[in-house]
KEVEXDREN-938565 format. One record per residue: residue number from 1; residue in one letter; chain; x, y, z of N, C-alpha, C, O in turn. Coordinates in Angstrom, 3 decimals, padded with zeros to 6 digits. Example, Ala and Ser with C-alpha at 12.3 -4.5 7.8 and 13.67 -1.06 7.14 Angstrom:
% KEVEXDREN-938565
ATOM resi resn chain    neast   nnorth      nup   caeast  canorth     caup    ceast   cnorth      cup    oeast   onorth      oup
ATOM    1    a     A  013.190 -005.690  007.800  012.300 -004.500  007.800  013.200 -003.300  007.800  014.236 -003.319  008.465
ATOM    2    s     A  012.850 -002.250  007.080  013.670 -001.060  007.140  012.900  000.030  007.870  013.409  001.138  008.039
***
This chain:
% KEVEXDREN-938565
ATOM resi resn chain    neast   nnorth      nup   caeast  canorth     caup    ceast   cnorth      cup    oeast   onorth      oup
ATOM    1    x     A -013.125  001.205 -017.031 -013.284  002.057 -018.176 -012.278  003.185 -018.084 -012.080  003.757 -017.012
ATOM    2    x     A -011.650  003.504 -019.180 -010.648  004.580 -019.225 -011.194  005.664 -020.137 -011.494  005.411 -021.304
ATOM    3    x     A -011.325  006.898 -019.591 -011.856  008.005 -020.395 -010.803  009.132 -020.315 -010.270  009.417 -019.242
ATOM    4    x     A -010.518  009.756 -021.447 -009.583  010.877 -021.483 -010.353  012.122 -021.823 -011.248  012.106 -022.668
ATOM    5    x     A -009.995  013.221 -021.149 -010.571  014.567 -021.405 -009.417  015.493 -021.702 -008.397  015.461 -021.013
ATOM    6    x     A -009.569  016.323 -022.729 -008.605  017.345 -023.032 -009.114  018.633 -022.469 -010.126  019.158 -022.933
ATOM    7    x     A -008.440  019.154 -021.480 -008.863  020.367 -020.812 -008.400  021.588 -021.607 -009.184  022.489 -021.904
ATOM    8    x     A -007.105  021.595 -021.944 -006.520  022.634 -022.822 -005.462  021.926 -023.684 -005.351  020.700 -023.676
ATOM    9    x     A -004.698  022.726 -024.422 -003.627  022.095 -025.226 -002.578  021.489 -024.328 -001.934  020.519 -024.727
ATOM   10    x     A -002.376  022.010 -023.141 -001.321  021.491 -022.248 -001.858  020.661 -021.090 -001.071  020.101 -020.326
ATOM   11    x     A -003.189  020.563 -020.937 -003.779  019.845 -019.795 -004.665  018.703 -020.275 -005.525  018.885 -021.137
ATOM   12    x     A -004.439  017.523 -019.703 -005.235  016.365 -020.032 -005.593  015.668 -018.743 -004.872  015.741 -017.749
ATOM   13    x     A -006.747  014.977 -018.784 -007.224  014.248 -017.617 -007.651  012.838 -018.033 -008.371  012.643 -019.012
ATOM   14    x     A -007.186  011.879 -017.260 -007.631  010.448 -017.437 -008.498  010.078 -016.243 -008.132  010.311 -015.091
ATOM   15    x     A -009.636  009.507 -016.539 -010.540  009.077 -015.459 -010.692  007.573 -015.587 -011.119  007.072 -016.627
ATOM   16    x     A -010.341  006.848 -014.522 -010.386  005.373 -014.475 -011.551  004.972 -013.573 -011.596  005.371 -012.410
ATOM   17    x     A -012.482  004.198 -014.089 -013.606  003.695 -013.334 -013.811  002.237 -013.655 -013.508  001.794 -014.763
ATOM   18    x     A -014.331  001.468 -012.678 -014.668  000.077 -012.976 -015.839 -000.057 -013.972 -016.708  000.813 -014.023
ATOM   19    x     A -015.858 -001.108 -014.733 -016.988 -001.372 -015.649 -018.212 -001.750 -014.834 -018.126 -002.548 -013.901
ATOM   20    x     A -019.340 -001.179 -015.189 -020.641 -001.488 -014.541 -021.650 -001.687 -015.637 -021.782 -000.876 -016.553
ATOM   21    x     A -022.360 -002.793 -015.520 -023.410 -003.061 -016.517 -024.673 -002.257 -016.243 -025.413 -001.919 -017.168
ATOM   22    x     A -024.916 -001.953 -014.983 -026.124 -001.156 -014.601 -025.736 -000.151 -013.510 -024.818 -000.369 -012.720
ATOM   23    x     A -026.472  000.946 -013.507 -026.240  001.948 -012.497 -027.114  001.593 -011.259 -027.718  000.522 -011.192
ATOM   24    x     A -027.154  002.510 -010.311 -027.867  002.259 -009.062 -029.380  002.060 -009.290 -029.981  001.193 -008.656
ATOM   25    x     A -029.988  002.829 -010.162 -031.443  002.695 -010.377 -031.726  001.401 -011.120 -032.763  000.796 -010.850
ATOM   26    x     A -030.887  000.926 -012.035 -031.084 -000.345 -012.696 -031.025 -001.502 -011.704 -031.807 -002.447 -011.804
ATOM   27    x     A -030.119 -001.433 -010.768 -030.000 -002.474 -009.752 -031.207 -002.431 -008.797 -031.637 -003.464 -008.283
ATOM   28    x     A -031.740 -001.232 -008.570 -032.955 -001.156 -007.729 -034.139 -001.800 -008.387 -034.940 -002.455 -007.719
ATOM   29    x     A -034.269 -001.631 -009.686 -035.361 -002.328 -010.424 -035.200 -003.816 -010.355 -036.198 -004.518 -010.195
ATOM   30    x     A -033.981 -004.350 -010.469 -033.726 -005.786 -010.347 -034.124 -006.298 -008.963 -034.740 -007.355 -008.824
ATOM   31    x     A -033.758 -005.526 -007.954 -034.097 -005.877 -006.575 -035.605 -005.858 -006.357 -036.125 -006.761 -005.701
ATOM   32    x     A -036.317 -004.890 -006.867 -037.753 -004.794 -006.777 -038.443 -005.973 -007.510 -039.414 -006.535 -007.003
ATOM   33    x     A -037.942 -006.332 -008.682 -038.509 -007.447 -009.431 -038.304 -008.764 -008.658 -039.230 -009.567 -008.543
ATOM   34    x     A -037.119 -008.976 -008.145 -036.822 -010.189 -007.382 -037.669 -010.239 -006.081 -038.158 -011.300 -005.694
ATOM   35    x     A -037.827 -009.088 -005.428 -038.664 -009.011 -004.251 -040.114 -009.370 -004.551 -040.737 -010.139 -003.819
ATOM   36    x     A -040.640 -008.809 -005.629 -042.030 -009.062 -006.040 -042.254 -010.576 -006.294 -043.194 -011.179 -005.776
ATOM   37    x     A -041.374 -011.146 -007.091 -041.513 -012.571 -007.403 -041.361 -013.438 -006.167 -042.082 -014.424 -006.016
ATOM   38    x     A -040.450 -013.098 -005.293 -040.245 -013.878 -004.086 -041.421 -013.752 -003.132 -041.845 -014.746 -002.543
ATOM   39    x     A -041.955 -012.544 -002.968 -043.087 -012.370 -002.072 -044.363 -013.044 -002.604 -045.136 -013.598 -001.823
ATOM   40    x     A -044.584 -013.001 -003.911 -045.732 -013.693 -004.500 -045.627 -015.179 -004.241 -046.594 -015.811 -003.814
ATOM   41    x     A -044.438 -015.749 -004.502 -044.219 -017.184 -004.285 -044.340 -017.536 -002.810 -044.969 -018.540 -002.476
ATOM   42    x     A -043.756 -016.741 -001.917 -043.799 -017.037 -000.474 -045.227 -016.899  000.045 -045.643 -017.694  000.888
ATOM   43    x     A -045.974 -015.937 -000.419 -047.390 -015.757  000.032 -048.227 -016.929 -000.436 -049.063 -017.423  000.322
ATOM   44    x     A -048.028 -017.390 -001.665 -048.784 -018.565 -002.150 -048.474 -019.797 -001.304 -049.364 -020.585 -000.985
ATOM   45    x     A -047.218 -019.948 -000.950 -046.836 -021.107 -000.120 -047.390 -020.951  001.299 -047.778 -021.937  001.927
ATOM   46    x     A -047.425 -019.714  001.803 -047.932 -019.500  003.166 -049.457 -019.773  003.184 -049.961 -020.311  004.170
ATOM   47    x     A -050.168 -019.428  002.156 -051.613 -019.715  002.085 -051.911 -021.188  002.022 -052.988 -021.632  002.418
ATOM   48    x     A -050.949 -021.956  001.520 -051.145 -023.411  001.477 -050.682 -024.106  002.753 -050.721 -025.332  002.853
ATOM   49    x     A -050.238 -023.301  003.739 -049.890 -023.870  005.056 -048.403 -023.852  005.344 -048.022 -024.202  006.461
ATOM   50    x     A -047.547 -023.476  004.436 -046.104 -023.442  004.693 -045.718 -022.037  005.117 -044.923 -021.375  004.449
ATOM   51    x     A -046.274 -021.589  006.215 -046.040 -020.214  006.662 -044.608 -019.929  007.083 -044.198 -018.773  007.182
ATOM   52    x     A -043.841 -021.001  007.333 -042.463 -020.842  007.790 -041.553 -020.281  006.673 -040.421 -019.868  006.922
ATOM   53    x     A -042.082 -020.282  005.450 -041.327 -019.751  004.303 -041.183 -018.241  004.364 -040.195 -017.706  003.861
ATOM   54    x     A -042.143 -017.528  004.968 -042.162 -016.068  004.960 -040.973 -015.430  005.614 -040.408 -014.510  005.022
ATOM   55    x     A -040.527 -015.852  006.825 -039.331 -015.190  007.411 -038.041 -015.427  006.571 -037.172 -014.560  006.475
ATOM   56    x     A -037.962 -016.605  005.987 -036.769 -016.896  005.137 -036.812 -016.109  003.840 -035.765 -015.743  003.305
ATOM   57    x     A -037.978 -015.850  003.337 -038.138 -015.035  002.131 -037.699 -013.589  002.461 -037.004 -012.956  001.666
ATOM   58    x     A -038.099 -013.086  003.608 -037.657 -011.744  004.015 -036.161 -011.673  004.223 -035.522 -010.682  003.868
ATOM   59    x     A -035.601 -012.724  004.799 -034.178 -012.829  005.033 -033.387 -012.832  003.707 -032.320 -012.229  003.594
ATOM   60    x     A -033.960 -013.540  002.704 -033.345 -013.603  001.407 -033.341 -012.228  000.703 -032.378 -011.858  000.031
ATOM   61    x     A -034.435 -011.497  000.878 -034.539 -010.150  000.279 -033.505 -009.245  000.915 -032.836 -008.487  000.213
ATOM   62    x     A -033.360 -009.307  002.220 -032.369 -008.461  002.916 -030.948 -008.808  002.478 -030.118 -007.920  002.282
ATOM   63    x     A -030.672 -010.106  002.324 -029.318 -010.540  001.944 -029.046 -010.069  000.522 -027.955 -009.569  000.250
ATOM   64    x     A -029.976 -010.207 -000.374 -029.810 -009.732 -001.785 -029.561 -008.237 -001.835 -028.675 -007.772 -002.552
ATOM   65    x     A -030.355 -007.472 -001.061 -030.188 -006.012 -001.008 -028.827 -005.600 -000.478 -028.202 -004.672 -000.990
ATOM   66    x     A -028.368 -006.313  000.572 -027.060 -005.994  001.176 -025.972 -006.337  000.208 -025.020 -005.568  000.078
ATOM   67    x     A -026.059 -007.463 -000.491 -025.037 -007.840 -001.459 -024.941 -006.824 -002.611 -023.850 -006.457 -003.049
ATOM   68    x     A -026.095 -006.391 -003.076 -026.130 -005.415 -004.153 -025.534 -004.066 -003.693 -024.798 -003.408 -004.429
ATOM   69    x     A -025.884 -003.679 -002.439 -025.342 -002.409 -001.928 -023.841 -002.438 -001.820 -023.183 -001.481 -002.230
ATOM   70    x     A -023.256 -003.528 -001.268 -021.793 -003.609 -001.127 -021.124 -003.701 -002.498 -020.059 -003.121 -002.707
ATOM   71    x     A -021.731 -004.415 -003.416 -021.116 -004.469 -004.761 -021.130 -003.113 -005.426 -020.126 -002.728 -006.025
ATOM   72    x     A -022.248 -002.352 -005.350 -022.289 -001.031 -005.962 -021.328 -000.052 -005.261 -020.763  000.832 -005.904
ATOM   73    x     A -021.153 -000.215 -003.969 -020.203  000.642 -003.243 -018.775  000.362 -003.692 -017.960  001.273 -003.838
ATOM   74    x     A -018.492 -000.913 -003.906 -017.178 -001.255 -004.401 -016.894 -000.728 -005.776 -015.773 -000.315 -006.072
ATOM   75    x     A -017.907 -000.739 -006.629 -017.787 -000.263 -008.006 -017.888  001.262 -008.152 -017.832  001.792 -009.262
ATOM   76    x     A -018.034  001.953 -007.031 -018.242  003.398 -007.109 -016.910  004.180 -007.002 -016.907  005.408 -006.910
ATOM   77    x     A -015.793  003.447 -007.015 -014.499  004.140 -006.883 -014.026  004.701 -008.230 -014.530  004.328 -009.290
ATOM   78    x     A -013.083  005.571 -008.160 -012.479  006.120 -009.379 -011.087  006.647 -009.078 -010.751  007.000 -007.947
ATOM   79    x     A -010.291  006.684 -010.143 -008.936  007.272 -010.076 -008.881  008.316 -011.174 -009.333  008.076 -012.293
ATOM   80    x     A -008.328  009.471 -010.853 -008.197  010.575 -011.816 -006.748  011.006 -011.869 -006.146  011.368 -010.858
ATOM   81    x     A -006.194  010.957 -013.098 -004.824  011.450 -013.330 -004.925  012.724 -014.170 -005.493  012.694 -015.262
ATOM   82    x     A -004.390  013.831 -013.683 -004.416  015.086 -014.395 -003.009  015.591 -014.608 -002.235  015.739 -013.662
ATOM   83    x     A -002.686  015.855 -015.862 -001.361  016.446 -016.202 -001.612  017.852 -016.705 -002.253  018.068 -017.734
ATOM   84    x     A -001.074  018.824 -015.930 -001.249  020.248 -016.258 -000.019  021.035 -015.839  000.431  020.955 -014.696
ATOM   85    x     A  000.500  021.774 -016.757  001.645  022.666 -016.490  002.824  021.900 -015.842  003.449  022.408 -014.911
ATOM   86    x     A  003.123  020.694 -016.330  004.281  019.950 -015.833  004.051  019.294 -014.487  005.010  018.837 -013.864
ATOM   87    x     A  002.819  019.231 -014.015  002.516  018.643 -012.722  001.484  017.523 -012.919  000.446  017.742 -013.543
ATOM   88    x     A  001.760  016.352 -012.400  000.822  015.238 -012.452  000.114  015.105 -011.129  000.760  015.048 -010.082
ATOM   89    x     A -001.230  015.055 -011.156 -002.016  014.932 -009.950 -002.730  013.549 -010.030 -003.350  013.211 -011.039
ATOM   90    x     A -002.619  012.790 -008.959 -003.329  011.506 -008.801 -004.348  011.652 -007.686 -004.005  011.964 -006.545
ATOM   91    x     A -005.612  011.420 -008.036 -006.699  011.485 -007.066 -007.413  010.119 -007.055 -007.669  009.527 -008.104
ATOM   92    x     A -007.719  009.649 -005.868 -008.500  008.417 -005.697 -009.604  008.669 -004.702 -009.441  009.441 -003.757
ATOM   93    x     A -010.755  008.000 -004.922 -011.863  008.097 -003.998 -013.160  007.721 -004.602 -013.210  007.195 -005.714
ATOM   94    x     A -014.259  007.991 -003.862 -015.585  007.642 -004.328 -016.269  008.893 -004.859 -016.259  009.147 -006.064
ATOM   95    x     A -016.849  009.657 -003.982 -017.507  010.909 -004.443 -016.547  012.070 -004.350 -016.621  012.991 -005.164
ATOM   96    x     A -015.648  012.054 -003.383 -014.614  013.057 -003.245 -013.265  012.366 -003.111 -013.216  011.226 -002.648
ATOM   97    x     A -012.167  013.011 -003.499 -010.876  012.330 -003.426 -010.482  012.023 -001.967 -010.445  012.904 -001.108
ATOM   98    x     A -010.190  010.726 -001.731 -009.647  010.307 -000.448 -008.134  010.449 -000.430 -007.527  010.643  000.623
ATOM   99    x     A -007.533  010.350 -001.611 -006.095  010.481 -001.772 -005.831  011.506 -002.866 -006.399  011.407 -003.954
ATOM  100    x     A -004.990  012.474 -002.598 -004.673  013.521 -003.554 -003.184  013.705 -003.509 -002.663  014.256 -002.540
ATOM  101    x     A -002.460  013.249 -004.553 -000.999  013.337 -004.594 -000.588  014.180 -005.828 -001.182  014.083 -006.901
ATOM  102    x     A  000.443  014.999 -005.623  000.932  015.887 -006.690  002.427  015.586 -006.902  003.213  015.534 -005.957
ATOM  103    x     A  002.786  015.391 -008.186  004.167  015.060 -008.517  004.614  015.940 -009.681  003.807  016.267 -010.552
ATOM  104    x     A  005.883  016.325 -009.707  006.411  016.956 -010.918  006.520  015.923 -012.034  006.860  014.766 -011.785
ATOM  105    x     A  006.233  016.339 -013.249  006.173  015.390 -014.352  007.525  014.662 -014.585  007.546  013.495 -014.976
ATOM  106    x     A  008.591  015.337 -014.350  009.912  014.706 -014.559  010.209  013.595 -013.557  011.042  012.733 -013.838
ATOM  107    x     A  009.564  013.589 -012.416  009.813  012.601 -011.376  008.950  011.348 -011.540  009.085  010.409 -010.755
ATOM  108    x     A  008.074  011.313 -012.536  007.120  010.235 -012.682  007.586  009.222 -013.725  007.994  009.589 -014.827
ATOM  109    x     A  007.518  007.948 -013.361  007.767  006.845 -014.288  006.606  005.871 -014.181  006.050  005.671 -013.101
ATOM  110    x     A  006.250  005.280 -015.278  005.205  004.267 -015.291  005.827  002.874 -015.566  006.510  002.691 -016.574
ATOM  111    x     A  005.596  001.932 -014.699  006.092  000.607 -014.893  004.940 -000.293 -015.275  003.915 -000.307 -014.593
ATOM  112    x     A  005.090 -001.059 -016.369  004.070 -002.009 -016.774  004.705 -003.387 -016.778  005.603 -003.668 -017.572
ATOM  113    x     A  004.234 -004.240 -015.886  004.773 -005.614 -015.806  004.145 -006.439 -016.945  002.943 -006.398 -017.207
ATOM  114    x     A  005.026 -007.175 -017.585  004.511 -008.156 -018.567  003.835 -009.274 -017.779  004.394 -009.757 -016.794
ATOM  115    x     A  002.644 -009.691 -018.197  002.002 -010.791 -017.482  002.801 -012.083 -017.562  003.439 -012.384 -018.571
ATOM  116    x     A  002.748 -012.841 -016.461  003.470 -014.150 -016.421  002.823 -015.169 -017.366  003.514 -016.003 -017.951
ATOM  117    x     A  001.496 -015.099 -017.511  000.773 -016.040 -018.397  000.101 -015.216 -019.504 -000.112 -014.012 -019.359
ATOM  118    x     A -000.222 -015.880 -020.592 -000.766 -015.115 -021.737 -002.052 -014.300 -021.437 -002.246 -013.231 -022.015
ATOM  119    x     A -002.917 -014.792 -020.550 -004.174 -014.107 -020.265 -004.201 -013.403 -018.925 -005.252 -012.936 -018.488
ATOM  120    x     A -003.044 -013.321 -018.262 -002.982 -012.615 -016.984 -003.061 -011.094 -017.151 -002.792 -010.559 -018.226
ATOM  121    x     A -003.430 -010.422 -016.081 -003.507 -008.979 -016.127 -002.179 -008.306 -015.875 -001.521 -008.644 -014.892
ATOM  122    x     A -001.745 -007.372 -016.702 -000.500 -006.691 -016.447 -000.738 -005.665 -015.305 -001.804 -005.055 -015.223
ATOM  123    x     A  000.261 -005.494 -014.443  000.213 -004.456 -013.440  000.772 -003.146 -013.982  001.804 -003.139 -014.654
ATOM  124    x     A  000.110 -002.068 -013.698  000.587 -000.751 -014.085  000.803  000.067 -012.827 -000.115  000.297 -012.040
ATOM  125    x     A  002.058  000.505 -012.660  002.422  001.225 -011.411  002.964  002.591 -011.799  003.675  002.739 -012.792
ATOM  126    x     A  002.617  003.568 -011.007  003.132  004.906 -011.081  004.226  005.022 -010.021  003.957  004.916 -008.825
ATOM  127    x     A  005.422  005.232 -010.458  006.547  005.345 -009.522  007.022  006.798 -009.527  007.381  007.348 -010.568
ATOM  128    x     A  007.013  007.404 -008.339  007.406  008.805 -008.207  007.925  009.066 -006.803  007.333  008.655 -005.805
ATOM  129    x     A  009.060  009.770 -006.763  009.635  010.197 -005.506  009.811  009.038 -004.485  009.564  009.208 -003.291
ATOM  130    x     A  010.233  007.887 -004.977  010.507  006.741 -004.126  009.329  005.945 -003.672  009.464  005.067 -002.820
ATOM  131    x     A  008.152  006.232 -004.228  006.931  005.489 -003.858  006.325  004.869 -005.133  006.534  005.356 -006.244
ATOM  132    x     A  005.578  003.796 -004.931  004.961  003.064 -006.020  003.442  003.044 -005.786  002.991  002.631 -004.717
ATOM  133    x     A  002.679  003.470 -006.740  001.217  003.520 -006.619  000.624  002.679 -007.774  000.887  002.967 -008.941
ATOM  134    x     A -000.159  001.660 -007.455 -000.794  000.827 -008.436 -001.935  001.585 -009.104 -002.755  002.201 -008.423
ATOM  135    x     A -001.989  001.544 -010.405 -003.036  002.233 -011.150 -004.030  001.208 -011.718 -003.643  000.148 -012.210
ATOM  136    x     A -005.286  001.549 -011.637 -006.326  000.786 -012.320 -006.415 -000.696 -011.892 -006.575 -001.567 -012.747
ATOM  137    x     A -006.319 -000.976 -010.647 -006.397 -002.380 -010.186 -007.772 -003.004 -010.503 -007.914 -004.226 -010.527
ATOM  138    x     A -008.748 -002.176 -010.737 -010.101 -002.680 -011.020 -010.383 -002.799 -012.524 -011.465 -003.242 -012.909
ATOM  139    x     A -009.441 -002.416 -013.365 -009.597 -002.452 -014.797 -009.421 -003.868 -015.382 -008.674 -004.681 -014.836
ATOM  140    x     A -010.117 -004.151 -016.498 -009.943 -005.422 -017.141 -008.701 -005.364 -018.092 -008.063 -004.319 -018.215
ATOM  141    x     A -008.388 -006.458 -018.733 -007.203 -006.564 -019.562 -007.122 -005.524 -020.696 -006.114 -004.824 -020.795
ATOM  142    x     A -008.154 -005.401 -021.556 -008.083 -004.387 -022.609 -007.974 -002.963 -022.090 -007.290 -002.133 -022.689
ATOM  143    x     A -008.653 -002.671 -020.967 -008.575 -001.318 -020.426 -007.165 -001.028 -019.873 -006.696  000.106 -019.964
ATOM  144    x     A -006.502 -002.016 -019.316 -005.141 -001.810 -018.820 -004.154 -001.488 -019.967 -003.280 -000.630 -019.848
ATOM  145    x     A -004.339 -002.211 -021.065 -003.459 -001.897 -022.218 -003.777 -000.521 -022.784 -002.883  000.211 -023.210
ATOM  146    x     A -005.064 -000.176 -022.783 -005.459  001.174 -023.284 -004.911  002.259 -022.339 -004.466  003.310 -022.801
ATOM  147    x     A -004.940  002.008 -021.014 -004.382  002.952 -020.082 -002.905  003.147 -020.325 -002.432  004.284 -020.320
ATOM  148    x     A -002.168  002.092 -020.534 -000.707  002.209 -020.775 -000.469  003.016 -022.044  000.411  003.876 -022.084
ATOM  149    x     A -001.269  002.733 -023.098 -001.137  003.513 -024.379 -001.425  004.982 -024.163 -000.691  005.843 -024.649
ATOM  150    x     A -002.482  005.272 -023.440 -002.869  006.733 -023.206 -001.814  007.397 -022.344 -001.496  008.561 -022.586
ATOM  151    x     A -001.257  006.727 -021.358 -000.217  007.344 -020.524  000.976  007.709 -021.400  001.574  008.773 -021.239
ATOM  152    x     A  001.314  006.822 -022.322  002.483  007.066 -023.181  002.190  008.089 -024.270  002.973  009.017 -024.470
ATOM  153    x     A  001.085  007.933 -024.971  000.825  008.771 -026.172  000.146  010.093 -025.874  000.443  011.096 -026.523
ATOM  154    x     A -000.763  010.118 -024.902 -001.521  011.340 -024.628 -000.881  012.186 -023.531 -000.787  013.408 -023.651
ATOM  155    x     A -000.437  011.516 -022.448  000.172  012.271 -021.346  001.703  012.380 -021.523  002.366  013.112 -020.788
ATOM  156    x     A  002.244  011.654 -022.490  003.690  011.672 -022.770  004.546  011.308 -021.574  005.603  011.897 -021.352
ATOM  157    x     A  004.083  010.329 -020.800  004.915  009.818 -019.696  005.733  008.637 -020.165  005.383  007.957 -021.130
ATOM  158    x     A  006.827  008.404 -019.468  007.703  007.324 -019.840  007.105  006.002 -019.295  006.912  005.846 -018.090
ATOM  159    x     A  006.824  005.074 -020.203  006.287  003.760 -019.802  007.353  002.726 -020.077  007.802  002.560 -021.211
ATOM  160    x     A  007.755  002.031 -019.028  008.773  001.005 -019.133  008.121 -000.348 -018.876  007.372 -000.523 -017.915
ATOM  161    x     A  008.422 -001.301 -019.753  007.879 -002.689 -019.589  008.946 -003.548 -018.954  010.099 -003.586 -019.384
ATOM  162    x     A  008.510 -004.248 -017.896  009.414 -005.144 -017.143  008.783 -006.459 -016.937  007.558 -006.560 -016.866
ATOM  163    x     A  009.608 -007.515 -016.834  009.111 -008.810 -016.444  008.800 -008.783 -014.961  009.394 -008.000 -014.220
ATOM  164    x     A  007.876 -009.626 -014.513  007.431 -009.601 -013.119  008.579 -009.892 -012.156  008.597 -009.359 -011.046
ATOM  165    x     A  009.538 -010.727 -012.560  010.599 -011.097 -011.623  011.688 -010.007 -011.528  012.533 -010.036 -010.633
ATOM  166    x     A  011.649 -009.051 -012.465  012.608 -007.945 -012.373  012.090 -006.716 -011.677  012.795 -005.717 -011.536
ATOM  167    x     A  010.817 -006.801 -011.231  010.139 -005.627 -010.651  010.753 -005.263 -009.302  011.052 -006.136 -008.488
ATOM  168    x     A  010.933 -003.989 -009.082  011.505 -003.492 -007.845  010.388 -003.052 -006.928  009.494 -002.333 -007.373
ATOM  169    x     A  010.397 -003.447 -005.670  009.387 -003.022 -004.715  009.893 -001.780 -003.984  011.063 -001.688 -003.613
ATOM  170    x     A  009.010 -000.859 -003.796  009.391  000.351 -003.055  008.721  000.357 -001.727  008.907  001.290 -000.946
***
């Protein structure tokens, strides 16, 4: 998901986050519902003599909870681009920025690779001071095109479209 905030007339902020259908509490309700159904079924089977089902039911609950936890952790990342007073700031992280980079606006170029196939995802790279930083790797196709449009029209950065085989690696 791409969200733009206007801080002042000269300052704008883009926040990039992965799409999530449910938040942490919604996933907890799904886990509790699955646990309830599984325990009722496993208890009924144990009362009929198939007691060996109980440890595997517990193992299944733990595996589902761990999978949901790791998926939510992966979807908890964000990228924040802030353009203020001719300075572009790129921040990446979960709750706090793990990466915080500052570039002068004139040194920043955005490269957007044309996809090789019609439904492939285009890569969007921020190139500054001899380094290349991939933007929005977790975004879907419409969000990537929206990001490129916002970078060009709202942040007024230069966006260049290149074919994948012409791309320069830094």
